[in-house]
N, C-alpha and C positions, 0 to 999 in steps of 0.2 A: 441299301446305302451303307457305305463303309465309314468306319469311325477311326480316327487317328488315336493310337495309344502311346505315341512317343517312342523314343529310343529305349527299348526294353530288351532284356536277354530272354527272348521268347523264341523257341525253336522246338518243333515236335518231330519225332521223338528225341529226347535227350537221354542217351544211354547212361546207365549207372555203372561206372567203371571203378573197380577195386584195384588200386595200385599196390603191388607187393614188392617189398625190398628187404634187404638184410642190413642191419646196423653194423657199426664198427666191430662189435663183439659177436656178430653172427646171429643176433636175435632177429627173428622175422617181424615185419611190421606190415600193416595194411591201412590204407585210407580210401575213403570214398571220394572220387573226383567226378563231379557231374558235368564238367566242361571239357569234353574231348570227343574225338572221332578220328576217322581215317584222314590222314594228312596228304598222302600221295600213295602211289603204288607201293605196297609192302611197307608202309610207314604209318605210324599213329601220331597224333598231336594231342597233347593234354595241357591244360592250364593248371599250374601248380605254383603257389607263391613260395618264395625262397625260405620262409620261416618254418615250413613243414619239415618235420624229421624225415619224412619220406623223400623229400627233395634232396636233402643233404645226403641221405643214404644212397640214392640212385646215382648222384653225381660222384660219390666216392667209389662206388662199385662199377659204374658204367652199365648197369643193367637193372631191369625191372620187369614185372609181369603185370598184365592187365586182365583181370578176371571180369567176366560179364555177370553182374548181379542177377539173381533169379528170384522169383516170387517166394519160393520155399525158404529163402534166407534174407528176406527184406529187413527184418529187425537187425540182423548182424551187419548187413550192408549199411544201414542207417547209423548204427552204433559206431562203426569205425570211421564214420564221417563226422560225428559230433563230439567224439572223444579223441584227444591228442595223445600220442605216445610220449610226447614231452611231459605230460602231466600224469598219465596212467600207463606205466611201462608194461603192465600185464593185460593190456586191453584185448589182445587176441584170445587169451584164455578166458577172460570175462565174457567175450562174445561167443565163445564156444567154437572158435575157428582152429583148424589144424593145418599146419604148414608142412609141406614136403619140398625138397629141393627140385627145382626145374632141371630138366636134362640138358638144355641148350644155353642157359644163361645163369649167371650168379644171382639168382633171385628165387623167392619162394612161390610155390603154387599152393592154393588153398583147396583142400579136399571137398569142402562144401559147395564151392562154385564150380560147376561142371564144364565151363568153357574158359580158356585162358590163352592169351597171347604172350609169348616170351619175347622180350625186346631188349635191344642194346641202345644206349643213349647215342644220338647223333649230335644233338645240340640242345642247349638250354639258354634262353634269354632271361637274365635276371630281372631286367626292367619290366618286361611284359609278363614274365612267368610262364612263357610258352616252351614246352618240351616237345622235341621231336625224337621218336625212336624208330629204329628199324625193327620190323617184325621178323624174327628169325625162326619162329615155330608157332604153330597153333595146336593146342592139345584139347581134346574133348573126352569127357567121361562117356563110356559106352552107353550109359543110361539115357543120353540125349540123342543118340544116333538112331536113324531109321534103319529099315531092313536093307537099304541101299548103301549103308555106311556113311551117309552124309548127315549133317546136323539137322535135326527135326525141330523147327522153331517152336512148335507147340509143346514138345517135351522139355525144351530149354526153359520156356516161360520167362524170358528175360524181362526185366523191369525197366521202365523209363521214368525219368523225373519230370513231373509236370510243374514248371516254374511259376505258373499262375495260381493254381490251387494248392501248391506246396504239398503234393502227394506223389506217391509212386504208383504207376499204372503198369499193367501187363499188356504187352502187344497183343492185338486181336487177330482174328482169322484172316486168311489170304482173301484178297478181293479181285485179283486178276494176275495173269501170267506176265511177268516182266518181258519186255521186248516182243510181245505177242499181242496183247490186248489192244494196243494202239493201232495195229494193223486193221482193226475192224472199222476204223474211221476212213471214210473216203474211198 
């Protein structure tokens, strides 16, 4: 038997996305955005309210990065989501995060997070808080690459937000080959 839970923001997995920007003075900033994902081919969509410093930064510079939070840095990922740079200007150093310039956009990469998307702002809707960005490059630290040079999901150990239990979870093992396992039916 199924049970109605109402209109809730429940979707699994919910990636934990760390949005990186530069402020007016070139100071790097990061925030945790749990509401986002692929919008279209080579585009990402993220919900960010207009009052975030990160939102103002990316609109001013036209660029941002999206790092995939990992299990090794779950405390840092959570910290940059619960502390605002509007209130704590040195939140990156407090979190122990180290920023380096991205090669393809005017936004920072964070050494601790091994996978990042470099993005250019396409549009931002202030009413809904929905941001769309073109993905212009994806960079991965070699520590998460397999021998084939591709991203190894187990080495990445990306985390997802569980909106029901209010915890972060690591994605689990593979359970089937995409576009293949379905062929075993019929």
